[in-house]
N, C-alpha and C positions, 0 to 999 in steps of 0.2 A: 680845737686843739686836743690831741690825745697823746698819752704816754705809752710807748711800745718799747719794751726792753730798755727802759731808762732813758729813752730819747723822746723829746717832744716834737710832734709833727703838726705844723701849722696847717689848718684847714681839714684835718682828718675827722673832726666831729668827735665830741666827748663820748667816752665809753663808760665812765663810772660816776659821773656827776648825778647827785640825787636831787631832782627838781622839787620833790615834795619837802625834803628837809630844808632846802634853801628857802622855800616859801614860808614854812613854819618859823624858821630862824628870823626872817625879815619881820614877820608879825610880832615875834617875841621881843626883838630888839627895839622896835618902835614903841611897843607897849611899855617896856622897861624904861625907855628914854623919857616918856611922858610922866612916869610915876616917880622916878628916882629924885631924891633931893639934891643929888650932885649936879643936876642940870637945872639950875635955877633961872636961867635967862628966859623970860616970858616968850620971846620969839622962837627960841629953840623948842620949848615945850609945846607951843602951838603947832610948829612944823611936825614934830613927832606925833602929836595927837592926830593931825590931818593925815599923815602918812599911814598910821595904824588904821584909821577908819577906812581909808581907800583900800588897803590890803584886805581888811575884814569884809567889806561890802562886796568886793569883786571876786571873793573866793567861791569856787564852785567845785563839786566833787570830781568833775572831769579834768580839773587842773592837776590832780594828784596822780602821777603815773603809778601803775601797779608794781613796777619793777625799777629799781635803781638803774641809771644809765639809759633811760628812755625819756622821750619828750612828749608833751601833750600840748604843744604850741598851737596846733591846728584846731583842736577842740576849744582852746582858750579863745581863739579868734571867733569861733562860732558864738561863744557866750558873749563876748564883747559886742559883736554885731547885733545880737538879739537884744541886749540891754539898751543899746542906742535906739533900736527900732521900737522898743516897748517901754519908753519912759523910765529906764533904769531897772525894770523888773528882770529877775533872773529866769532863764528857761528852767523848766522842770527837769529833774535828773534824767528821766527817760527820753528827753528831747535831744540829748547830746550824746553821741557815741563815745567809746573809749578812745580808740585810735592811737594807742601808745606806739611810737616809732623810734627807731634809732636816728641819730643825727647824721644826715648825708654829708659826705665830704664836699668842701667848697670847690675843689678842683673840677667837679662835674659840671660846674656852671658853664665852662667853655664849650662843652658839647651840647648843653641844653639851650644855650642862648639862640642859635639859629631857628630852633623849633618853638621857642617862647612858651614852653609848657613846663610848669614848676611843681615841685613837691613830688613825693614818691608816686602819686597817681596822676600827675599832670592836670589836676583839676583847675588850677589857676593859669590862665593863658594871658600873657602880656609881656612887655619888654623886660621887666624885672620882677622877681618874686616878692611882690609888695604886700601879700596877705599878712606876713609876719608883722608888718608895721602896725596892724590893728592892735597889737599888744600895748602900744603906747596909749590907747584909749583907756586901758585899765588904770592909768595914772590920772584919769579924769581930764585928759587933754581933749580939746575940741577937734572936730574934723578939719576945721580951718588950720589949726596948728599942725595937724598931721600933714596937710597938703603943702604948707609953706615951709615946714622945717624938717619933719621926719623923712618924708618921701624923697626930697632932693638929696638928703644925706645918704640914704640907701643907694640911690642912683649914682651918686658920685663915688661911693665905695666900690660899686660894681665896675664902673668905667676905669677907675684908677688902680684897683688891686685885684678884685675877685675874678674878673674875667681873664686875668693873666696867670692865675695860679695853675700849676701843673703838679702832677702827683710825684711823691718821693720815689726814688729808685729803691728796689728791693735791696736791703743792706747785706745780704749773705750770698754765698756762691750759688750759681745756677748751673745745672747740667745742660749745656747748649744743645747737645744732640737730642736729648729727651724733650727739650723745649721745642725744637724744630718739629718733632713728631706731633707734639700737642698743638702747635700752630696749624698744621695740616688738618688735624682732627677738627679743631674749632671752626675752621673755614670750610669744612667738607659739607656736601649736601646731606650726607647720611645723618650727621649730628644736628645740623641746622642752627648752630649757636649764632653764627654771624648774621643770619637772617634777622634776628632780633637785636643782638648786642653790638653789631657792627664789626668793622675791621680796624686794625691798629698798625701804626708805623714804628712802634718800639721806641718812640721819642716822647711819649706822653700825649700824642695826638690820636684822634679817632675820627673815622667816618661812621658816625652814629646814625641809627635808623629813626630815632625818635619814636619808636613803636611803643604803644601802651596796650597791653593785651592781658587776657585772663588765662592764668596758668594754674589755677586751683589754690592760690595762697589765701591766707586769712583775709576775709573781706571787710572786717570791722572798720579799718581806717578809711577805706574808700566810701563806705556808707555814711560817714559823717556829713558828706556833702548832700544833704537832704533838701527838700523843698523849702523848709523854713530858713535854713542857712543861706541858700541861694537867694531867696526873696529879700532877706535882710541885707545881704551884700549888694544886690542890684539897686537897692534903695538908698545906698550910701554914696558919698562922693568918691570913695575908692574905685567905684565901678568905672570911673573915667579912665582908670589906668589899666584896665583889663577885664576879662570875663571869668566868671566862676561857674563851672558845670561839672557834674559827676562824669568821671572817665569810665570807660568800659573795662579798664583793668589797670594794673600798676605798670610803671615804666620798666622796660627791659634795660636795667641799670647800665650806664657806661662802665666798662671794666677797667678803665684807667685807675691805677693804684689800688686795684682790687685786693692785693695782699694786705693792705693796711685798712680796708674797709669792713673788717669783721666786727661783730658777728653778722651773718648774712640774712637776706630777705629784708623787707621794708621794716619789720618789727624786731630785727636782730634775734630771731628765733633759732638760727642754725649756727653753731659756733665756728665751724671750719669749712673750707672748700672741699675737703675730703668728705664730710658729711653731706654737703650740698649736692655734690656730684654722685653720691651713692644712693642706695634705695632710701626713700623717704621713711620707711618703717624702721630704719636703723638709726635715725637721728636722736640725739639725747633729749630726754624730756625735761631734765632739770640740770642746770649747770651754774657755776659760780660767775657772777658778774664781775667781781673784783679781780678775777683771774685774767680779765681782758687786758691787763697791763703787760702780760707776757705773750709772746708769739710762739705758737706751736709750729716750728719750722717745717717739719715733714708734711703735716696736714694743712698748713697755712691757715691761720686763724688764731683764735684765743685758746690758751690752755684751758682745759676743762676744770679739774679740781686738784691742782697740783699739790696742795697741802695734805691730801688724804692718802691713806694706804690704797694701793691699787685695787684690792678686793672690795673696799667700800665704794670706790669711785666707779666701779662697774656695776654696783648693786643698785638698780633703778628703784626698787621698792624702798631701800634704805634712804636713798637721796630724797625721795618724795616725802617720806615720814619725817626726816630730820630737817629738811629745808624747804618743803613745799609752800610754806607760808612766810618765808623769809624774803624780804624785798631785795636783799643782797644776792639772791639766787634767782635765775630766770626759770620760771615754771611754765611750760607750754600749755598747761591746763587753764591758765588764767584767761579771762575774756580779752580777745584781740591778740593773744600771744601764740596762737597756733602755729606750728611749724610744718604744716602740710603744703603740698603743691610743689611746682617746679621740679617734678620728679622725671628725669630723663635717663634713668639707669637703663631702661630697656634699649636705648640707643647707644649709650656709652658701653655697656655690655661687659666690660672686663676691668679688673684692677689695673692692668697694664695701661689701658686707655685713660683711666682716671688719673693715674700718676703722671702720665704725659701731659694731660690738660692742666693739672696743677702746676707742673714745672713751667709751662708756657705762660700761665696766668701771673707767675711771679715777675715776668718781664714787662708787663704792661704799665 
């Protein structure tokens, strides 16, 4: 769920949740619970002690996203699979990639289900995206418990709710004439957008291509699926539910609800459609994560740095000096946070075409 202009959108994927602070808070609370005299019940103290030990023992540096609003669930799955395959031993820090990603919207499940390829790189292939269930292993659950309880619950959620989700309508006025021009451009052979991203009926449905291809974006997330990860997965009971293998590229994301799926690319490194469809060299290198609660309506995406004077907001050197190490700010110089690739400005060629495409994308 995400908040955009004061409205909560179910299935949009969080934009500002800090997983690192959440994890540290859980460790602190369980530690405090076992130490405080206010909780005198022996069973409660034992439960808190056990929970704290599990959280401490399963923590790995790859669990901590470098930026607020990004997730490291896939590296966490790698760590848990490794621990199960190696008697509880953690993998070395260098064995697990960063792979910080934004959370994809759940309404994309409808387009992905026929292809049975999940996550931003399609590395897990199966009926449902069950890799995330391996996080339950971090609670010291057995594989048997996972198979009999967790996986059926995920499958039931997909069948009853998630596969039926559709994107929210763009909540503001749309220029129908300009959008019609944008539709023609997106489906044209010259631009080739539909070849990868598919075509749309305007009702939240899509004829998606299922294509996963290399367009020069940051490779770190894809490279997490290394030989060690694959071997650990194939040796686990979860392998009965699907296959894990490295893709040749990231998914050409379904564009349904794209207006609410900012920031863009798999790692959320590009704040607006305007920047994504323009020259890659002009994309912001540093921008506020917390500003993602507000929609930049003309450019479609998150506001950049709305609390700053315009002169400071445009000063890249100032932003890097002031906020380059701040986790509340996205810095494209961090590992796995690069904003390169998917540069089709040479085909789009003009601002008139860019604005037309943006207007049409509001309608999907």
